[in-house]
LUMKOL-635454 format. One record per residue (C-alpha): residue number from 0; residue in one letter; x, y, z. Coordinates in pm, whole numbers. Layout:
BEGIN
NUM_a_X_Y_Z
...
# end
This chain:
BEGIN
0_m_-1098_-181_-806
1_r_-1124_185_-705
2_l_-873_279_-977
3_i_-1060_84_-1244
4_i_-1394_239_-1144
5_g_-1243_587_-1157
6_l_-1089_530_-1500
7_v_-1416_394_-1636
8_v_-1610_693_-1499
9_v_-1362_942_-1649
10_v_-1361_783_-1994
11_a_-1734_715_-2000
12_s_-1822_1069_-1893
13_v_-1599_1241_-2148
14_i_-1664_1011_-2445
15_g_-2031_966_-2354
16_g_-2084_1341_-2334
17_y_-1905_1390_-2666
18_l_-2120_1130_-2838
19_g_-2429_1270_-2669
20_v_-2394_1603_-2848
21_g_-2350_1429_-3181
22_g_-1972_1397_-3194
23_h_-1806_1138_-3416
24_m_-1552_899_-3269
25_a_-1363_877_-3599
26_v_-1251_1238_-3557
27_l_-1084_1155_-3225
28_w_-880_875_-3376
29_q_-558_1060_-3451
30_p_-282_808_-3378
31_f_5_1040_-3464
32_e_-124_1297_-3215
33_f_-98_1021_-2954
34_v_258_946_-3068
35_i_365_1310_-3043
36_i_215_1374_-2699
37_l_277_1047_-2518
38_g_613_987_-2686
39_a_739_1333_-2594
40_a_598_1292_-2242
41_i_786_966_-2194
42_g_1106_1119_-2331
43_a_1076_1420_-2101
44_f_1003_1188_-1809
45_i_1326_998_-1877
46_i_1526_1320_-1909
47_g_1389_1466_-1586
48_n_1436_1172_-1351
49_t_1720_961_-1216
50_g_1759_592_-1283
51_a_1641_510_-929
52_v_1319_708_-980
53_l_1259_548_-1321
54_k_1302_204_-1169
55_q_1069_287_-881
56_t_813_426_-1123
57_l_784_88_-1296
58_g_592_-36_-994
59_v_355_261_-982
60_f_67_91_-1162
61_g_91_-210_-936
62_t_83_21_-634
63_l_-217_209_-771
64_f_-413_-106_-851
65_k_-342_-260_-512
66_g_-414_59_-320
67_p_-295_118_38
68_k_-113_-178_191
69_y_-263_-125_531
70_n_-613_-148_673
71_k_-747_-178_1026
72_a_-655_-547_1044
73_a_-294_-465_948
74_y_-276_-201_1220
75_v_-420_-440_1479
76_e_-149_-686_1378
77_l_123_-419_1398
78_l_18_-316_1747
79_g_-5_-679_1852
80_m_348_-738_1724
81_q_479_-445_1924
82_f_296_-562_2233
83_s_453_-908_2202
84_l_800_-758_2165
85_y_767_-530_2464
86_k_612_-802_2683
87_l_901_-1031_2596
88_v_1148_-764_2707
89_q_948_-700_3021
90_a_943_-1070_3111
91_k_1291_-1187_3006
92_g_1502_-878_2950
93_i_1634_-699_2644
94_l_1874_-979_2546
95_a_1576_-1206_2479
96_l_1524_-1006_2160
97_e_1855_-1103_2002
98_q_1736_-1427_1840
99_h_1447_-1239_1680
100_i_1617_-921_1562
101_e_1935_-1089_1436
102_n_1747_-1347_1227
103_p_1404_-1194_1163
104_d_1328_-1439_880
105_e_1352_-1724_1129
106_s_1183_-1543_1418
107_t_889_-1728_1575
108_l_765_-1393_1700
109_f_757_-1211_1366
110_s_616_-1515_1185
111_r_297_-1478_1388
112_f_238_-1141_1221
113_p_257_-1214_844
114_t_166_-868_710
115_f_445_-713_912
116_a_688_-996_840
117_k_644_-953_462
118_n_734_-582_482
119_h_1112_-589_460
120_h_1150_-219_532
121_a_926_-235_841
122_v_1109_-540_980
123_e_1445_-375_917
124_f_1325_-55_1087
125_v_1219_-233_1406
126_c_1520_-466_1419
127_d_1775_-190_1362
128_y_1652_24_1649
129_l_1600_-264_1889
130_r_1952_-381_1805
131_m_2080_-38_1906
132_v_1897_-76_2236
133_t_2056_-417_2299
134_l_2395_-257_2233
135_g_2331_2_2501
136_s_2180_300_2319
137_n_1886_420_2526
138_n_1892_796_2475
139_v_1535_861_2362
140_h_1604_1202_2208
141_e_1895_1075_2000
142_m_1692_776_1885
143_e_1396_996_1794
144_a_1615_1229_1590
145_l_1765_934_1404
146_m_1423_782_1338
147_d_1294_1115_1209
148_e_1584_1139_965
149_e_1527_785_839
150_l_1153_837_796
151_e_1215_1169_622
152_t_1452_997_379
153_h_1192_729_311
154_h_930_999_258
155_q_1157_1184_15
156_e_1215_866_-185
157_n_840_822_-225
158_e_780_1189_-289
159_r_1027_1179_-582
160_v_793_939_-761
161_v_486_1146_-679
162_g_662_1457_-805
163_a_768_1280_-1124
164_v_411_1172_-1203
165_q_279_1519_-1112
166_a_536_1678_-1346
167_l_409_1446_-1617
168_a_55_1569_-1549
169_d_170_1932_-1558
170_g_356_1888_-1888
171_t_110_1697_-2103
172_p_-128_1992_-2169
173_a_165_2187_-2314
174_l_267_1887_-2523
175_g_-92_1874_-2644
176_i_-51_2230_-2767
177_v_269_2128_-2943
178_a_80_1853_-3124
179_a_-201_2095_-3211
180_v_44_2353_-3349
181_l_211_2087_-3564
182_g_-136_1990_-3691
183_v_-210_2351_-3780
184_i_124_2379_-3962
185_h_34_2069_-4157
186_t_-308_2218_-4233
187_m_-159_2545_-4359
188_g_43_2344_-4609
189_a_-286_2225_-4757
190_i_-464_2561_-4753
191_s_-578_2517_-5115
192_e_-790_2213_-5022
193_p_-1169_2249_-5005
194_p_-1331_2355_-4672
195_e_-1450_2005_-4580
196_v_-1093_1874_-4605
197_l_-948_2167_-4411
198_g_-1218_2127_-4146
199_h_-1124_1765_-4093
200_m_-754_1854_-4070
201_i_-816_2137_-3822
202_g_-1034_1907_-3613
203_g_-757_1651_-3609
204_a_-509_1915_-3496
205_l_-734_2020_-3207
206_v_-746_1661_-3088
207_g_-389_1713_-2969
208_t_-499_1985_-2727
209_f_-789_1769_-2610
210_l_-569_1465_-2555
211_g_-302_1657_-2363
212_v_-554_1811_-2124
213_f_-754_1488_-2095
214_v_-467_1261_-1994
215_s_-327_1528_-1763
216_y_-637_1601_-1555
217_g_-815_1273_-1613
218_f_-527_1032_-1553
219_f_-181_1154_-1454
220_g_-293_1419_-1202
221_p_-529_1185_-1013
222_m_-264_911_-1024
223_a_-14_1142_-854
224_q_-266_1228_-582
225_s_-357_863_-532
226_l_11_773_-493
227_r_54_1050_-239
228_n_-238_916_-35
229_i_-98_562_-48
230_y_248_676_62
231_d_99_892_340
232_a_-80_584_474
233_e_249_395_468
234_h_415_680_655
235_k_153_645_930
236_y_242_277_964
237_f_605_365_1028
238_l_512_657_1251
239_s_315_415_1469
240_m_619_188_1497
241_k_842_484_1582
242_t_609_607_1856
243_g_574_263_2011
244_l_949_203_2006
245_l_1027_538_2168
246_a_765_480_2435
247_h_914_138_2506
248_i_1269_277_2524
249_s_1142_541_2768
250_g_1028_266_3001
251_v_654_288_2936
252_p_468_-39_3007
253_p_377_-242_2693
254_v_5_-171_2714
255_m_72_204_2723
256_a_343_189_2455
257_i_100_42_2202
258_e_-163_294_2308
259_f_82_570_2216
260_a_142_393_1885
261_r_-233_355_1822
262_k_-289_728_1857
263_m_-67_794_1555
264_l_-309_627_1312
265_m_-572_796_1098
266_s_-919_786_1251
267_e_-1072_582_967
268_d_-819_301_1017
269_r_-742_334_1387
270_p_-853_33_1593
271_t_-1033_112_1917
272_f_-874_53_2254
273_a_-1118_-234_2312
274_e_-1021_-398_1981
275_i_-653_-381_2067
276_d_-717_-507_2417
277_e_-909_-805_2280
278_a_-639_-879_2020
279_t_-351_-865_2268
280_q_-532_-1079_2523
281_g_-527_-1365_2274
282_l_-156_-1346_2198
283_p_52_-1638_2330
284_n_361_-1591_2543
285_l_670_-1596_2322
286_t_1030_-1674_2396
# end
């Protein structure tokens, strides 16, 4: 909804202002200018990015329309999931985790936290590191270094898409100039035409510059920033898991481990201590 509102405001402001000063919409309808700019932009986008990035970019619009995956309720659930895991270890020992981390799709523990359970990457992250613990790896510093490398890789994968969209935003104004120059070249070939005809042709050529700048700063640039914000929120989700896991491996009691994890969240989404306490009090004992 936020994306749709923003797009409507951008288009309505620019077109409304143009019409308000007496502009004519027919002048802006230059379909071949659109073909030159957007076609060249798509071609350049394909040239400049790997197949993996192109494939990931196909889901960009879905990501933008959906917005951030996580809200306060999702973070409450995440912290509750961690609390249940750590309480299970505290009560029955580390080997009690095996049935959950080896078959997470069938885990009665994870199934109680559907937002987390649907996030394949998050489930894999937690299970991989807890599996290492069950195998005897309990060096906190080594685990932290490994987690940092994995999260950095995940961040780089997301940042490739953001960079690709930002490069698209940076390039479209120049492609608009290309379209405008081609329009001027076409106009110079008809220099013997009367002024009213030349004026219409020059106006059409300038639409290329307008379109390149408009789609760059009105659409592609804001899209890149929105994607960055969404991916940063996702990074916080994983950072919370990392902090809770490291605290647990260090021997911190479950209630303190999830408090460490809670502190990693942005203030606008971070549940209060009282909210987490209330949520965890209602969790059943799991085996």
